[in-house]
N, C-alpha and C positions, 0 to 999 in steps of 0.2 A: 463110858464116862463115869467117874466116881460120883458118889452121892455127897461127898464132902471135899472141899478144897484142901490143899496141903497145909493150910494154916488154920484149919478147923471150922471154917464157916460152911453152911450147907449150900448145895446147889439149889438154884432158884430162890434162895433167900437173900437177906441183906448181907452183903460181903464188904460193904464200904459205906462210910459216912463222909460227906464232903461239905466244905465251907469255902466261901469266897472271902478273901482277906485283902486289906489295902496294902499290907507290908508282909511279904512272905516270911522274912527272917524274924520279924517281931512275933508273928504267929507261931513259928517254930519254937521260939524262946518261951512263949506262953505255954504251949503244950508240953514241952520238956520240963519246965520249972514247976508248973502248977498241976499238971495231970500225969506226970511221970511217963509220958508217951515218948516213943522214939527208939532208935534214931530215925531221922527223916531223910529220904532219898529224893533229891531235887532233879527235875528235868526243866532246864532253862529254855525259854522261848519255844514252847510247844505250839508251833504254827505249821500245821500239816496242810498240804494241798487237798482239794476236794471236800472241804468242810461244807456242810449244808445246814443253814439256819432258816427254819420256817419256809423251806422250799426254794431258797435262793443261795447262791454261793456266798460263803462267808470267809473272812480273813482274820478272825479274832486270834490275837496272840496272847498266850498265857504262860505263866511259869507255875509248875505244880511241885508239890512235895508230898510224899507218902510215908507214913510211919504207923506203927502199931501201938494201941492201948489194949493189952491183952490179945484177944483174937480179932478185935475190930480194927480194920484198916481205916485210918484217918487220911483223907485227902485234903490238902490245903491248896487253893487256887488263887493266884494273884493275876487279875486281868492287867494286861500291859498296854492296852490301847482302848479306843472308844468305838471300835467297829461294832455293828449290830451283832449281838450274841445272846445266849441264854444267861451269861454272866452279867452283861450290861443291863439286860431286862430285869434281873433280880435286883441288882444294885439300885437301879432307878425306882423300882417299886417299893423296896423296903430297906435298902442299904446292905451292908456286908453281914455275913453270918451264914447260917445253914443254907445249903444250896440243893443237895440231892442225896438220896440213898442209891447206892449201886447194888444191883441185883445180879448174881452170878447166873449166866445163861449158857446152856449148851448150844443153842441156836438163836442168835439175836434176832434174825429176821422173822422166824416163826413166833418167838415171844412177842415181838413188836406187833405182829398181826393179831395175836390174841388180845393184847392190850387195846388195840384199835377197835376191836369188836366191842370193847367195854367203854368206848368213848374217848380214849386217849388219842392224841395226835403226836407225830414225831416233830419235836421242836428243834432237834439238832442231831447231826450224824457226822462222825469223823473217824478216820483210821487211827489206830493206836500202835505204839511201837512194840507191844507184846503180841500183836497179831489180831486181825479182824477189825471190825468197826464197833464203836460204842453208839448207842442211840439214847438220847434223852427224850423222855415222854412227858407230856403235859395233859392233865385232865381238865384244864381250864383254871387251875389254881397253882400252877408251877411257880410263877414268880412270887406268889404270896406264901405258899406252904411248902414249896420244894418240888423238885422234879424227881422222876425215877430214871435212873440210868441203867440200861441193859449192858452188862459187861460180858464180852465174849470170853468164855473159859476155853482158852487155847493152851497147849502145853507151855508156850512162852509166858502167858499170863500167870498160870498157876506156879510155874518155876520162879518167876520174878517176885511175885508177892509172897510166896513161901520163903524165899531168900530174905526178904525184908523182915518177915515175921521171925525167922530164926535169928537174925541180927538183934532183935529186941529181947530175946530170951536171955535172962541174966545180964542184960546190958548195964554197964557201970556208969553210964552218963557221959562217957568220953566220946569225942568225935560225933557230935549230934547231927551234923549236916554232912551228907555223903552224896556221891554221884548216883543218879538213877541207873545209868548203864554200867 
């Protein structure tokens, strides 16, 4: 496993910054217009079976968009329902805005166990289309200060996110919303 992802972020370090938003397309417009980030790759209705929220089955439906600002992957998440979730929990606690940092992990389960030894609990777990499962960790302050998300660095993840980063290089601002797949 490489020490660095294809888009320049370090293994085991922050590879993503995520925000929950009330309107995905308005948020994309903001990031493109004001932060010169993009293009953004959208995955509509990301509702995967087998989600686990705080020990129970979850059915939270979200739409996500991912784009780059330099080497930082920005994830925008729009909750689409009111089912129990880490998104609803944050929104109810303090509203929309920063949600989590994503950490690149070679072994999500081993990393989760290490964090649990330090007092974190698994708040959410779900399969992702780039392979493996993500885990959101909470140290008791997740809804207030943000969660940590363990991102499985699979060949599919690194290829997909590197492809998004490459699209951002010398991007001229055209076609700011694209398909994730």
